[in-house]
C-alpha positions, 0 to 999 in steps of 0.5 A, a space after each residue: 255425972 257421978 251422982 247419976 251414975 251412982 243412982 243408976 248403979 243403986 237401981 241395978 243392985 235393987 233389981 238384981 236382988 229382986 231377981 235373985 229372990 224370984 229365982 230362989 222362990 222358983 227353985 224352991 217350988 221346983 224342989 217341992 214339986 219333985 219331992 211330992 209323992 204320988 198316990 199308990 196305984 191299985 194292985 192288980 187283981 188276979 183272974 182267980 180273985 176276979 172270977 170269985 167275985 162274978 157269977 159263974 158263966 154257964 154259956 159254953 156248958 149250955 151250948 154243948 148240952 144243946 148240941 148233944 141233944 140236937 145230934 141225938 134227935 137228928 140220929 133218931 130222926 134218921 133211923 125213923 126215916 130209914 125204917 119208914 122208907 123200908 116199909 114203904 118199899 115193901 108195900 110198893 113192891 107188894 102192890 105191884 106184885 099182886 095187882 088189883 084184888 078186893 080186900 077183906 071187908 071192902 064193898 064190891 061194886 060192879 065194874 064198868 067196861 072202862 074199869 074192866 079194860 084198865 084191869 085187863 091191862 094191869 093184869 096182863 101187861 103192867 103188873 110184875 106178878 103176871 110176868 113172874 108167873 110166866 117165868 115160873 111156867 117157862 121154868 117148869 117147861 124147861 125142866 120137863 123139856 117141853 117141847 123137846 124140839 127147843 134147846 135146853 139153854 138160855 135160848 130154849 128158855 127164851 122161846 118157852 117164856 115167849 110161848 107162855 107170854 103169847 098164850 097168857 095174853 091170848 087167854 087173858 084177852 078172851 077171858 076179859 071179853 067173856 067176863 064182860 059179856 057175862 058181867 062176871 067179876 074178874 077180881 079175887 076177893 079176900 075171904 071175910 072169914 078167919 082161920 087158915 083152912 077156911 081161907 085156903 078153901 076160899 082161895 081154891 074155890 074162887 078159882 072155879 066160881 065167881 060173882 055175877 053182876 049182883 056181886 052176891 050170887 056165885 057162878 062158874 068161871 066160864 069166861 076164865 076157863 074159856 079164855 084158858 082153853 082158847 089161849 092153849 089152842 092159839 099157842 099151837 100157831 107157834 109151837 112145833 109139830 106134832 101138836 093137837 089144838 084140843 089137847 093144848 086147850 085142855 092143857 091150858 085149862 089144867 094150867 089155869 086150875 093149878 096156877 090160878 089156885 096158887 095165885 089166889 092162895 098168895 093173894 089171900 095170905 100175902 098181907 100176913 107175910 108182909 106184916 111178918 117182914 115189917 110192912 104195914 097194913 096198906 089200903 087195897 089197890 083199886 082199879 
């Protein structure tokens, strides 16, 4: 028993020595790992240094330049649109004011009855220029206090305007029927000549003569002045007494001679006036 106990003790001593040696080896490996130095991390580069190494970025600069260019172009387009709108307005106003006429160089074609009817409606009821003439004539009557039985305020002006309106519609209706029966040209034709005095002379003469069906031979304005005479006579139906139908008819013809010449003068030169204020040379209105 003592021999077995001693043998066991020796094996225990041998195992303890081996265990001690293993522990020392593990401890030495741990120290070696602890003292091992890690490689140095790369130094961070500054933004300025990194920027120097990359090509310059021009994206923002290019965007700003494009935005500026688009803004300038939009502003210029807006100005052009505004100018075009003003020109169109002027031309629109001039067409509605003048009504139908024959422009310089336009080939004159005889009118059918349907075209004469449409022209009559435009010259009598749908063209603001016709109303402007009646307003002007009523203003002259107001200043002359004619007729004296009517008031001098707005009520009297309204009566005088209504009287001129009725007389004008009557005269235009009779003139349309007369020109249709005679096949006379009811439209004003602009002069193919040049020069102020020649064109003025043409405008005045066209108030007294017009073309027949051939559109080349001139004839007296029989239908126009017959209508003016008849319109003056008809106006006595609502004018206060005293009045004379023949005197009123003669006054209607005199009014046509004066107002008609002025209106032809305007039709002859209105394009020149329109161009002076910025309007373009627009196509002539047709029936």
